[in-house]
N, C-alpha and C positions, 0 to 999 in steps of 0.2 A: 212695716208694721201692718198688722191686720186691720181691716175696716171695722169701724165701730158699728155694732148692731144695736137695735132697740133693747135687746135683752141685756146688753152690757150696761146700759143706763139703769135698768131695773136692778142689777146686781148691787148698785150703790144706793138704791132708794129704800127708805123706811117703809113705803107702801107696798113693796113687792109681796107677792103671795104665790105659792106654788099650787097649782090645780093639777092633780094627777091625770085628768083627762085632757086638759087644754094646754098644759105647760105653765110658764110664768105669766101671771095676770096682775093687773093693778088692783090693790086692795080697796081703792076708792071707787073705781068704776066697774070692777069685776069683769073687765074686758082685757083682751090682749093689747099690748102697746100700739097706739095708732098715731103718735106724734111724728112730726117731720124731723127737725134738727135737734130739739131738746124737749123734755117733758115740762109743761107749765106747772104741774102739781108736784114736781120733784121735791123731796125732802131727804137730806142725808140720813142714811141708816144710823141708828144710835151707836152701833159698834164700829163706826168708821175708823177710829184711831186703831182699834185692834185689827181691823181688816187691813189697814195700811201696814201695820207691823207684820202681819201674816204675809202680805205681798212682798215686802222687803225681805223677809226671811226666805221666801221661796226663791228669791234671786241670790241671796247670800248664803243659803243653807249649805252645809257640808256636802250633802249628797248631790248638789247642783254646782258646787264650787269647782271651777275649772282646774285650779291648782290641785285640789284633792283628787279629782278624777284623773288628771294628768299623771300625778305621782303613782296612783294605783295602776293605771294602764301601762305606764312606762315600765314599772316594776314587773308587771306580768309579761310585757313584751320582751324585756331583757331576760327574764327567767325562761321564757319560751325559746329564745335564741340560744341561750347557754345549754338548755336541756337538749335542744335539737342538735347542736354541734357535738355534745357529749355522746348522744345516741349514734350519730353518724360516725364519729371516731371509733367508738366501741365496735360498731358493725364492721368498719374497715379493718380494724385490728383482728377481730375474730375471723373475718372472711379470709384474711391472709394466712391464718393458721388452719384454715379449712373448716372452721366452725361458723355456724350462723345460729344465733339464739333468738327465740321469739321475744325475749326480754329486751334486746336491743331495738327491735322494731317497735316494741311497746314504748320505750323511752323516746324514740323518734316521734311516734304518734302523740305522746304526751306533750312534747315540745311544740309540735304543730298546733295542738289544741290550745295550749297556753298562749301561743303567739296570736292565734285567731281571736281568743277571748279578750286579750289585751287591746287589740285593734278595735273590736266591737265596743268595749268599754269607752275607749277614747272617742269614737264616733258618736256614741250615745251621749257622752258628756257635752260635746259641742252642741248637739241638737237640744238637749234639755236646758242648757244654759240659754240658748237663743230663745226658746219658747218662754221661759220664765221672764227674760228681759222684755220680750214683746208684750207679755201680759201686764207687766208692771208699767210699761210705757203707755199702754191703752188706758190703764187705771189713772195715771197722771193726766193724760189728755182729757179724760172725762171730767176729772176734778177741775181742770182749768176751764173747760167749757162751761160748767155750772158756776164757776167764779165770775165769768164774764156776764152771766145772767142773774147776778144778785145772790149767789150762795157762796159767801166767802169761806175760806178755810185758811187757818194760820199754819204756815209751813215752818219747820225747823230745818235749816240747812246744816249739813254736817257729814263728814266722812264719805263724800261722793254721792250721797243719796239725800232725798227729801223725805222728811217724816212729817206727819200731820201732828200738830200740837194737841195736847190733851185738854186744852181750854175748850169751853163750850163753843161750838160753831153754829151761829145763828144766822138766818138770812137777813139781809138788809131790808128794812121796811121803808 
């Protein structure tokens, strides 16, 4: 998992403000984050439940879903192999008859391209899935950090993931 930066804290904070010349700054102090382990003026952003749902969607989204990418990439890899074999067989048959057509080489080229694209899709799916999972784990670890410092969140466990409850999340006083 990637290291937590001060700006990751700001992503979850209601006081965050984007200054186009300085980047992310605190809306209370108008300064860049300068705390050590956690921010003492931290307050959960008002759309935390929606942000949590967005984070979960990024992990479970069809475009990041490993099964979806695997089926697409395997289909493209198999299509590339079949096309490549058909092109090679057609070329060998025509070569034996004394003919060589540019079309057969085009079919072979198409098979190689399909095979390469399928492999590229599969590798990208693994990378995207890992990045989305790491981003969500970072989000959960930040929430847990602030829970330990008096900012409780009610979690709903289910289907292998943790969702934040839609109930009002207020700091303990």
